[in-house]
C-alpha positions as CSV (number, residue, x, y, z in Angstrom):
1,X,111.3,98.4,136.9
2,X,113.0,101.5,138.3
3,X,111.1,104.2,140.2
4,X,112.9,107.5,140.7
5,X,111.7,109.7,143.6
6,X,111.9,113.5,143.1
7,X,110.6,115.4,146.1
8,X,107.3,113.6,147.0
9,X,106.6,112.6,143.4
10,X,107.3,109.3,141.7
11,X,108.4,109.2,138.1
12,X,108.0,106.0,136.1
13,X,111.0,104.7,134.2
14,X,110.1,101.4,132.6
15,X,112.3,99.3,130.3
16,X,109.9,96.7,128.9
17,X,111.0,93.4,127.4
18,X,107.4,92.6,126.7
19,X,104.9,93.2,129.5
20,X,106.0,90.7,132.1
21,X,106.8,93.5,134.6
22,X,103.4,95.1,134.2
23,X,100.8,94.4,136.8
24,X,97.3,94.2,135.2
25,X,94.6,96.0,137.0
26,X,91.7,96.2,134.6
27,X,91.3,97.3,130.9
28,X,91.1,101.0,130.4
29,X,88.5,102.4,128.1
30,X,90.2,104.1,125.1
31,X,89.1,106.3,122.2
32,X,91.3,107.1,119.2
33,X,90.9,110.5,117.6
34,X,92.5,110.8,114.1
35,X,92.3,107.8,111.8
36,X,95.0,108.6,109.3
37,X,98.4,107.0,108.8
38,X,99.5,107.1,112.4
39,X,96.0,106.7,113.9
40,X,94.8,103.6,112.0
41,X,96.4,103.0,108.6
42,X,100.1,102.3,108.8
43,X,102.0,103.1,105.7
44,X,102.7,99.9,103.7
45,X,106.4,100.6,103.4
46,X,106.7,100.8,107.2
47,X,105.0,97.4,107.5
48,X,107.2,95.9,104.8
49,X,110.6,97.3,105.6
50,X,110.7,98.2,109.3
51,X,112.8,96.1,111.6
52,X,111.4,94.3,114.7
53,X,110.1,96.7,117.3
54,X,108.2,99.0,114.9
55,X,104.9,97.2,114.3
56,X,102.2,97.5,115.3
57,X,102.8,101.2,114.7
58,X,99.4,102.9,114.5
59,X,97.5,103.8,117.6
60,X,94.5,101.5,116.8
61,X,96.7,98.6,115.9
62,X,98.7,98.9,119.1
63,X,95.6,99.3,121.3
64,X,93.8,96.3,119.7
65,X,96.9,94.2,120.3
66,X,96.8,95.2,124.0
67,X,93.3,93.9,124.8
68,X,94.4,92.9,128.3
69,X,95.1,96.5,129.1
70,X,92.8,98.6,126.8
71,X,89.2,98.3,125.6
72,X,88.9,100.3,122.3
73,X,85.5,101.9,122.6
74,X,85.3,104.4,119.7
75,X,87.0,106.0,116.8
76,X,86.8,109.7,115.6
77,X,87.9,111.5,112.5
78,X,86.7,114.6,110.7
79,X,86.9,112.7,107.4
80,X,83.7,110.5,107.4
81,X,85.0,108.2,104.6
82,X,88.2,107.5,106.5
83,X,86.3,107.0,109.7
84,X,83.9,104.4,108.2
85,X,86.8,102.6,106.6
86,X,88.6,102.4,110.0
87,X,85.4,101.3,111.7
88,X,85.0,98.4,109.3
89,X,88.6,97.4,109.4
90,X,88.7,97.1,113.2
91,X,85.1,96.2,113.9
92,X,84.3,99.4,115.8
93,X,80.7,100.6,115.6
94,X,80.9,103.7,117.8
95,X,82.1,106.3,115.4
96,X,81.9,110.1,115.2
97,X,83.3,113.0,113.2
98,X,83.2,115.2,116.2
99,X,85.6,114.7,119.1
100,X,83.5,116.5,121.7
101,X,80.5,114.2,120.9
102,X,82.6,111.0,121.2
103,X,84.4,112.1,124.4
104,X,81.1,113.1,126.0
105,X,79.5,109.8,125.0
106,X,82.3,107.4,126.1
107,X,83.9,109.3,128.9
108,X,87.1,107.3,128.3
109,X,90.0,106.7,130.7
110,X,92.5,107.3,127.9
111,X,92.4,109.2,124.6
112,X,94.9,108.5,121.9
113,X,95.3,111.4,119.5
114,X,96.8,111.2,116.1
115,X,95.5,114.4,114.5
116,X,97.4,117.4,113.1
117,X,99.1,119.7,115.6
118,X,96.8,122.7,115.0
119,X,93.9,121.0,116.8
120,X,95.5,118.4,119.1
121,X,96.0,120.6,122.1
122,X,92.4,121.8,121.8
123,X,91.3,118.2,121.9
124,X,93.5,117.4,124.9
125,X,92.2,120.3,126.9
126,X,88.6,119.2,126.2
127,X,89.4,115.6,127.2
128,X,91.0,116.8,130.4
129,X,87.9,118.9,131.2
130,X,85.8,115.8,130.9
131,X,87.9,113.7,133.2
132,X,90.3,111.7,131.1
133,X,93.2,110.2,133.0
134,X,95.8,109.5,130.3
135,X,96.7,110.8,126.9
136,X,98.9,109.4,124.2
137,X,99.7,112.1,121.5
138,X,101.6,112.4,118.3
139,X,104.4,114.7,117.6
140,X,105.2,117.6,117.2
141,X,103.7,118.5,120.6
142,X,102.8,122.1,119.7
143,X,103.3,125.0,117.3
144,X,105.0,127.3,119.9
145,X,106.8,127.1,123.2
146,X,104.0,129.1,124.8
147,X,101.4,126.5,123.7
148,X,103.6,123.6,124.9
149,X,104.1,125.1,128.3
150,X,100.5,125.9,128.7
151,X,99.5,122.3,127.9
152,X,102.1,120.8,130.2
153,X,100.8,123.1,132.9
154,X,97.4,121.7,132.4
155,X,98.7,118.1,132.6
156,X,100.4,118.9,135.9
157,X,97.4,120.7,137.4
158,X,95.1,117.8,136.6
159,X,97.6,115.0,137.2
160,X,97.3,113.8,133.6
161,X,99.6,111.0,132.5
162,X,101.0,111.5,129.0
163,X,103.2,109.5,126.5
164,X,104.5,111.1,123.3
165,X,104.9,109.8,119.8
166,X,108.7,109.8,119.7
167,X,108.7,106.1,119.6
168,X,112.5,105.3,119.5
169,X,112.8,106.0,123.3
170,X,110.2,103.2,123.8
171,X,111.8,100.8,121.3
172,X,113.6,97.8,122.7
173,X,116.8,98.2,120.7
174,X,117.2,101.9,121.6
175,X,116.6,101.0,125.2
176,X,119.2,98.2,125.1
177,X,121.6,100.7,123.6
178,X,121.0,103.1,126.5
179,X,121.7,100.4,129.0
180,X,125.0,99.7,127.3
181,X,125.9,103.4,127.4
182,X,125.0,103.6,131.0
183,X,127.3,100.6,131.8
184,X,130.2,102.5,130.3
185,X,130.6,100.4,127.2
186,X,132.1,103.3,125.2
187,X,133.1,105.6,128.1
188,X,131.7,109.1,128.6
189,X,129.5,110.3,125.7
190,X,130.9,113.1,123.7
191,X,128.6,113.5,120.7
192,X,125.3,112.2,119.4
193,X,124.9,112.2,115.6
194,X,121.4,111.6,114.2
195,X,121.2,110.6,110.5
196,X,117.6,110.9,109.5
197,X,118.2,112.2,106.0
198,X,117.3,115.6,104.5
199,X,114.0,116.1,106.3
200,X,111.6,118.7,107.5
201,X,111.7,120.1,111.0
202,X,108.2,119.5,112.4
203,X,107.6,116.3,110.6
204,X,110.8,114.4,111.3
205,X,113.1,116.1,113.7
206,X,111.0,115.8,117.0
207,X,112.4,112.3,116.7
208,X,116.0,113.4,116.1
209,X,115.8,115.9,119.0
210,X,114.3,113.3,121.3
211,X,117.1,110.9,120.6
212,X,119.6,113.6,121.6
213,X,117.7,114.3,124.8
214,X,117.3,110.6,125.5
215,X,120.9,109.6,125.1
216,X,122.5,112.7,126.6
217,X,120.5,112.2,129.8
218,X,120.4,115.9,130.0
219,X,117.5,118.3,129.7
220,X,119.4,121.5,130.2
221,X,120.2,123.1,126.9
222,X,123.2,125.5,126.6
223,X,123.0,126.6,123.0
224,X,121.4,125.7,119.7
225,X,122.4,126.4,116.1
226,X,120.3,125.7,113.0
227,X,120.5,125.9,109.3
228,X,117.2,125.5,107.6
229,X,115.5,126.3,104.3
230,X,112.5,128.4,105.2
231,X,110.2,129.4,102.3
232,X,107.3,131.3,104.0
233,X,107.9,133.5,107.1
234,X,105.1,135.8,108.2
235,X,107.3,138.4,110.0
236,X,104.4,140.5,111.2
237,X,103.0,137.5,113.1
238,X,106.3,135.9,113.9
239,X,105.2,132.7,112.3
240,X,106.8,130.3,109.9
241,X,104.1,128.9,107.6
242,X,105.9,126.0,105.9
243,X,107.8,123.1,107.4
244,X,111.5,124.1,107.3
245,X,113.9,121.7,105.7
246,X,116.8,121.1,108.1
247,X,120.3,121.2,106.5
248,X,122.0,121.0,109.8
249,X,121.5,121.5,113.5
250,X,123.7,121.5,116.6
251,X,122.6,121.2,120.2
252,X,125.0,121.8,123.1
253,X,123.8,120.4,126.4
254,X,124.9,121.8,129.8
255,X,126.8,118.5,130.5
256,X,129.0,119.1,127.5
257,X,127.5,116.6,125.1
258,X,126.9,117.8,121.6
259,X,123.9,116.7,119.5
260,X,124.3,116.9,115.8
261,X,121.5,116.6,113.2
262,X,122.6,116.3,109.6
263,X,121.3,115.3,106.2
264,X,123.0,111.9,106.1
265,X,120.6,109.1,105.5
266,X,120.2,105.5,106.7
267,X,118.2,106.2,109.8
268,X,121.2,105.7,112.1
269,X,121.9,107.2,115.5
270,X,125.7,107.3,116.1
271,X,126.9,107.9,119.7
272,X,130.5,108.8,120.1
273,X,132.2,108.1,123.4
274,X,135.7,108.5,124.8
275,X,136.4,104.8,124.3
276,X,134.4,104.0,121.2
277,X,131.3,104.5,119.0
278,X,127.9,102.9,119.4
279,X,125.7,103.0,116.3
280,X,122.0,102.1,116.3
281,X,121.8,101.2,112.7
282,X,119.0,101.2,110.1
283,X,116.2,102.4,112.4
284,X,116.9,99.9,115.1
285,X,117.9,96.9,113.0
286,X,121.0,96.4,115.0
287,X,123.6,97.9,117.4
288,X,127.2,98.2,116.2
289,X,130.0,98.9,118.7
290,X,133.4,100.0,117.5
291,X,136.3,100.1,120.0
292,X,140.1,100.3,120.0
293,X,141.8,97.1,119.0
294,X,144.9,95.6,120.5
295,X,148.4,97.0,120.4
296,X,147.7,100.6,121.4
297,X,146.2,101.7,118.1
298,X,144.2,104.9,118.4
299,X,141.6,103.7,115.9
300,X,138.3,102.0,116.6
301,X,139.0,98.8,114.7
302,X,137.4,96.2,117.0
303,X,133.8,95.7,116.0
304,X,130.9,93.9,117.6
305,X,127.4,93.7,116.2
306,X,124.3,92.9,118.3
307,X,121.1,92.1,116.4
308,X,117.9,91.0,118.0
309,X,116.1,88.1,116.4
310,X,113.5,87.7,119.1
311,X,110.0,89.2,118.8
312,X,109.6,92.4,120.8
313,X,106.9,94.8,121.7
314,X,106.7,97.8,119.4
315,X,107.5,101.4,120.5
316,X,103.9,102.3,120.3
317,X,102.9,99.3,122.4
318,X,105.5,100.1,125.0
319,X,104.4,103.7,125.1
320,X,100.8,102.6,125.7
321,X,101.9,100.0,128.3
322,X,103.8,102.7,130.2
323,X,100.7,105.0,130.0
324,X,98.6,102.1,131.4
325,X,101.0,101.6,134.3
326,X,101.1,105.4,135.0
327,X,97.3,105.7,135.1
328,X,96.5,102.5,137.1
329,X,99.4,102.8,139.5
330,X,99.4,106.5,140.0
331,X,102.9,107.2,138.7
332,X,103.6,110.4,136.9
333,X,105.1,110.4,133.4
334,X,108.0,112.7,132.9
335,X,107.1,115.9,131.0
336,X,110.2,118.0,131.0
337,X,111.8,116.4,127.9
338,X,108.6,117.3,125.9
339,X,109.0,121.0,126.7
340,X,112.7,120.8,125.9
341,X,112.0,119.1,122.6
342,X,109.7,122.0,121.7
343,X,112.3,124.6,122.7
344,X,115.0,123.0,120.6
345,X,112.6,122.6,117.6
346,X,111.8,126.3,117.7
347,X,115.4,127.4,118.4
348,X,116.7,125.5,115.3
349,X,114.3,127.5,113.1
350,X,114.9,130.8,115.0
351,X,118.6,130.4,114.7
352,X,118.3,129.9,111.0
353,X,116.2,133.1,110.7
354,X,119.1,134.9,112.6
355,X,121.5,133.8,109.9
356,X,122.6,130.6,111.6
357,X,123.7,132.3,114.8
358,X,124.4,130.2,117.9
359,X,121.6,131.1,120.3
360,X,120.3,130.4,123.8
361,X,116.8,128.8,123.7
362,X,115.7,131.6,126.1
363,X,116.3,134.0,123.2
364,X,113.4,132.4,121.3
365,X,110.1,134.3,121.8
366,X,107.6,132.0,123.4
367,X,104.9,133.1,120.9
368,X,107.1,132.4,117.9
369,X,105.2,129.8,115.9
370,X,105.8,127.2,113.2
371,X,102.7,125.9,111.4
372,X,104.7,123.3,109.5
373,X,102.4,123.3,106.5
374,X,102.8,121.0,103.6
375,X,100.3,122.3,101.1
376,X,97.3,123.3,103.2
377,X,97.9,120.8,106.0
378,X,99.9,121.6,109.1
379,X,102.3,119.1,110.6
């Protein structure tokens, strides 16, 4: 376990290979708010096709699997039928359709929030007011930069520990890949290509952006350029109503690394270095390293494949274990990448509205909003 000191504050950087490095203090009381696909009912295709390190994926499944660290006290969802179904599935009797009621009743140490974005920050603010110590929340973090900065300010003021639902940074294979990159396996990183298919901005690309932030090791953004299909823009209120489809995005970090988001599929993350290419293939199924062969060839013809066959904790489990450690050992989770993620999200759409112009994130108005609606439901 590595602890980085910044000023007089300790930031937790944990690379779990299970939980053998984690000191158990006592189980934390937890409440899950939002019992949909990410809260309680993992999509069947995710369970069937996902490689090791993805399941348990839902908040409830992960918390139940970590009984040494968490005691799941209650569930909450505005949909009563969904709530009752979740209660029966997990044997939880303490149920409520109102988050204020359940937080007041339980006074949990941790809330795990898998609701839509429009009400999530309202829930977090209320939980903080009633003394919660840690929060695990889904993506996207907010609908605007202003909203994101306000919430992070609240976290800092009240010393709230927070982990975010961009699970690849908590996934064992992605963490192993980062260790290889830090060891100089492919030399200095030049470009990061994220291949998550033709997808919507708020629903999918917080993941893509987080991968660029994670592997670039840089949270200072130089410029952003986006090309999106935007169907509904309320110009008077500076608000995009729908969830833009991203056709292409480019992020230039201050350290010179370029992050590229395209429409290619396969759920691959391809990291180009000066001495080779490292690909995390098929959503974390394996790592493929391509390097120069013998004889002075300029081509990357030498290939090595690394595939984990051992069971591993899921990204959700590792996020919750990191949150547990932060709460019980008084470490601070690192917030800056969350704000930068939000800035890049907004800049990709704003650049597209500007005709695909290359822009500085500081040019994006902080009250510019994206609701990310699909039908009547926001992201």
